[in-house]
C-alpha positions in Angstrom: 51.6 128.1 -172.3 52.3 130.4 -175.1 50.0 129.8 -176.7 46.8 129.1 -174.8 48.1 132.5 -173.4 47.3 133.5 -176.7 44.5 132.0 -177.0 43.3 133.4 -174.2 44.5 137.3 -175.3 42.7 136.7 -178.4 38.6 135.8 -177.0 39.8 138.5 -174.8 39.7 140.8 -177.7 37.0 138.6 -180.5 34.5 139.9 -177.8 34.5 143.2 -178.4 35.9 143.2 -181.9 38.7 144.7 -181.3 40.1 141.5 -183.5 38.5 140.0 -186.5 37.9 135.5 -186.6 41.1 135.5 -189.9 43.7 137.3 -187.5 42.8 135.0 -184.7 43.4 132.3 -186.3 47.0 133.2 -188.1 48.4 134.1 -185.1 47.2 130.5 -183.3 49.0 129.0 -186.8 51.5 131.9 -186.1 51.9 130.2 -182.0 51.9 126.5 -183.4 54.3 126.8 -185.9 56.6 129.0 -182.8 56.5 126.0 -180.1 55.9 123.4 -183.1 60.0 124.4 -184.0 60.6 125.1 -180.2 60.5 120.8 -180.0 62.1 119.9 -182.7 65.0 122.0 -180.1 64.7 118.1 -178.3 65.3 116.0 -181.5 68.3 118.2 -183.2 72.1 117.4 -182.7 73.3 116.1 -180.0 77.0 117.1 -178.6 80.4 115.5 -178.9 80.4 114.6 -175.2 77.8 111.7 -176.2 80.4 110.5 -178.4 82.7 107.6 -177.7 86.5 107.5 -178.8 88.2 105.1 -179.9 
């Protein structure tokens, strides 16, 4: 949702000329990195509750 919202905002700002294409590209790459780094939380280290005790 974050990346899609950012694209819509960038599109609305590019049309009247308030945002250049380069800034839109940089913000899109930044949003992609943010979403990717956030997804790493799903594959991060597991909690100690899941370990088997001997």
